[in-house]
Structures are given as structure tokens and as C-alpha cells.
N, C-alpha and C positions, 0 to 999 in steps of 0.2 A: 766584928766583921770577919777578920782572918780566922777566928776561932770558929765560927759557923761554917766557913767554907772547908776548913779541915775537917770537920765533923761530917760534912756532907761527902766529901771525898772518901773518908773512911767508910761510909755507909755504901757508897756505890762499889768500891773494892770488895767489900765484904759480901755484898749481893751477888758479884761476878764470881767470886770464888766458891760461894755456896752453890750456885748454879752449876758451875763446873763439876763440883763434886757430886752433886745429885745426878748430873748426866752420866758421869763416870761409874756410878753404881746401879744405873739402871740395868735390870736384868735383861739379857739377851733372849730373843725368841728362841724356844726349843727347835732343835734340829728336827727336820722332817724325816723319819726313819726310812722312808720310801727311797731316798737318795743315798742309803747306805749300800755299798756294794764294791766289787772290783772295777775299777775305772781305767782302763787301757788308754794309753796316750802314745802319741807319736813325738820323738825328739827330734829337734832341728837346732842349728847352730848359726851364729854369725861371729866369726872370730872365736874368741875363747868363751862367749856368752852362750848359754844353753837356754832353750826354750821348749816347752811342752805345749801340745794341742790335744784337748780331749778328743777321743774318737767317738763322735756323736752318732746318735740315731734319733728316730722319732719317739721312741719309747722311754718312758721314765724308768729308771733313774739318768739315762745317758742323754735326755733331750736338752742339751746345753753345748753351744759353742763356746769354748773358754781356752785362752791362752795364758800362760803363767811363765814367768822368769823362773829357771830352775837353778838351784844350787847344788854342786856335788863336791864333795871334799877330794875324791880322786879324780885327777884330770884325765883319766883313761877314758871315761865317758865322752869328752870333748873329742879325743882323737878318734874314738869309735864312730862317733855321729859324723865326724868330718869324712871318714873314709868309706862308710858302709852306704848302701844305697837305701836302707830302711832300718831304722832303729826304733823299737817300741819297748814300752815299759808295762810291767804288769804289776801295779802296787798292791800292797796288802789291802784288805778291805778297809774303806774308810767313808765317811760321809761327804759327798763332794759339795754338799751346801755350804760347807766351811770355806771352800774356795770361791763359790758363788758370793759368799759374803766379804770376799777379799781378804781372809786371814792368811797369815803365814802358817804352813803345816808342812811337818817333818814326817815322813813315812819311810818304810823300807820296800823295795821294789826289786823285782827280778828284770834284767835287761836282756833283750832278745836282739839279734840281727834278723830281720824280717818281722812279720807280724807274729805276736806272741800267741795268738788264738789260730793261726793258720800254717802251722809247722814251722815257725820260725826257730832259730838256733839259740838256746839258752847260753848267754855269755858270761853273765855275772849274776850272782845269787845275793838277794838280801842287801842291796846297796842302799846306804842311807842318802835319802834326796831331800831336799827342802824346796818346797813351792813357795818362792819368797815375795813375788810381786804379781798381782793380776795386771793383765795387759788388755784383755778383751772379754767380754761376757755378752752372750746373746742367747735368750731362752728360745727353744723350738716350740713355740705354743701359738695356737690361732693363726697359722701359717696362711690359710686360704688356699684358693687354687693357684697352680703354677702358672708362669706366663714367660715370654720370650725376653723381657727386659731383666737382664742379670745385674743386681746391684752389689758393689764391693764397698765395705768399710776399710777406711785407712786407720791403721793401728800405729802408733809410734812405739817401736820396742826400745830404741835407744836414740842418742843425738845423732846418730850416723845411719841408722836403718829404720825402715817403716815395714809394714806389712799390709798388703790387701787381703781381706778376709770377705769371701763370698757369703752374702746373706742366703742361707739355705731356705728354699721355698718348700711348699707342699709337694709331695711326690708327684712325677719323679723330679728330682733335683741333683745337687751335687755339693760336695765340700771342696774347697779350692783355697790355698794359701800361697801367695808369692811375696818374696822379699824384694823391697825396692831400695837402691842405694843412692839415688840422687833426689834432692828436694825440689822436684818439679812438679808444679801444679798441672793436674790432668783430669780428664773426665774418667771416671771409674764406673760408668754405667755402660753397659754393653747391650746394643739391641742386637740380639741373636736371631737365628732361624729356627731354633728349637729351645725347649726348656732344659736340655742338657747338652750343650755345645761341646765339641771336642776340645781338648786342652790347647792344641796348637792354634785353633782359632781364637780361642780367648787371649792367649799369648800375643798374637798378632794384633788384635783389637786394642790390647792394653799397652802395646809397645810405646806409645807416646808418654808414657810414665818414666821414661828412661831406663838405665841399666837395672836389670831385675834378675831374679833367680826363682823359677818355680820350686816349690817346696813340696807340695801335697796336693794330690787331685784324687777324689774318691767319688764314685757314682753308686756303687751297687748297693750300699747302705740306704739309698734314698730312691731306690727304684719301687714300682708297685709291688707289694706283697714281699719285699725282701729287706724290711727295715731292721731286721734283727741280724744282718750279715754285712760285712764290709770288705771292700777290694781297695787297697791302699797302694800309693806310688811315692816315694820320697826321693827327691834328687838333691845332688850336691852340685 
């Protein structure tokens, strides 16, 4: 009886190990080459932790809201992000679908004070950066018609800070990121008077969420006929 049980147990363990090996060796779906390109991102921080948010638009390959934890060997980027009004990076071309899959990706990027594509000042060249952990992902697909109900997703960045991320709607709409520092349950849907409310109105309506810090508010990329352009504001 004991021998039968041991044989059965060995069979079960062998089956599990085999299944794990098969799963580990399953081929990954090929990357969509349409997502290859230069993917500009805005950099923001909380204390010494760095994060990046993809600068999205309605058009592929930029039609994704994406936040990642960022690792930089040189602490100068933390200081720069803390002190500057706006810091963006222009990474070397890569396929952003790798980040959409949640991979850890290391690239070299130029760092700008200001918007890299709108006259920003090149500050550091070819800095090695690692996108280490996906925090948020939302595709801008099948968005439908815009409306005045503005929905925000809560994203846990660390044990001490969360982010509110606006669910971009069909044009006209806006991109908005806010850091929250208190673990307070609050309503994150805003009934506004327009599809693109002013940022101060949104902050006031979300004030019940406790101590917060507006990070990024973008409208122009999501205006009618202007989906290929961006107007960004980063605040510390």
C-alpha cells in the first residue's frame, strides 16, 4: 500500500514538473512590428523611486497608456526629475509591445528638460535605463464617444503611494496622472460639465482622496484632429 502511494506521488510530481517545463518552453508570440518606434515618455518620481508614463496618442504605435517603474544607475536622474518642471526621455527605437507584455527592458535614452519633441533641452545623452516593472496598462482601442463622466483607475506604485490615472476616452479627451499619499477610500469617478474639464476642477473634485500631487495633465494630443501632437505639464 505504501509502495503504491509513493509511486502515485512520484507520478503526480513528474507530471507537474513536465507541465511546467512545457509551459516554460512555449514559444512567445512574435512581436507586432507596427509597435516598433521611438516612444517618448515623461519621467516622474516619488522620493528616490522613478516612474515613466508613455506619451500616448490615438494612433498606433503610441495607442497605449502605460506606467513602468524605472531603474537608473546614475542618481542624477532622480535629482533632475525632482527639481525640473518637466523631464522627458527619448529612448532609442524599440518595440513597446515588450512593455505591454510586462517584460523588463533595458534601453539607452536621451534625457531632456522639457518635452523632447518641442524644443526641450538635451541634458543627458545615451543614459542606460531599465523598465523594470509594469504598473499600469490600458490600450486606447474601441473607445467610443466621449462623455462627461470621467473615470480614474487607482494604481499602486508602492506601499506608500498610489496613482490615479484617467481613462482616456474618444476625442476630445485628456491624459491625467495624480499621485496619492494617503490610503483613503474615495470615489474616483468625476461627473464633469465637459469632456475635457480644467485640471483645477478635477483636483477639487478628487480632493476627498486625501493628500495628492498632480503630476501630468495633457489635452492637445486628444483634441479633434490633433492626435499626433502633445502638450504636457509636469509638476513637482
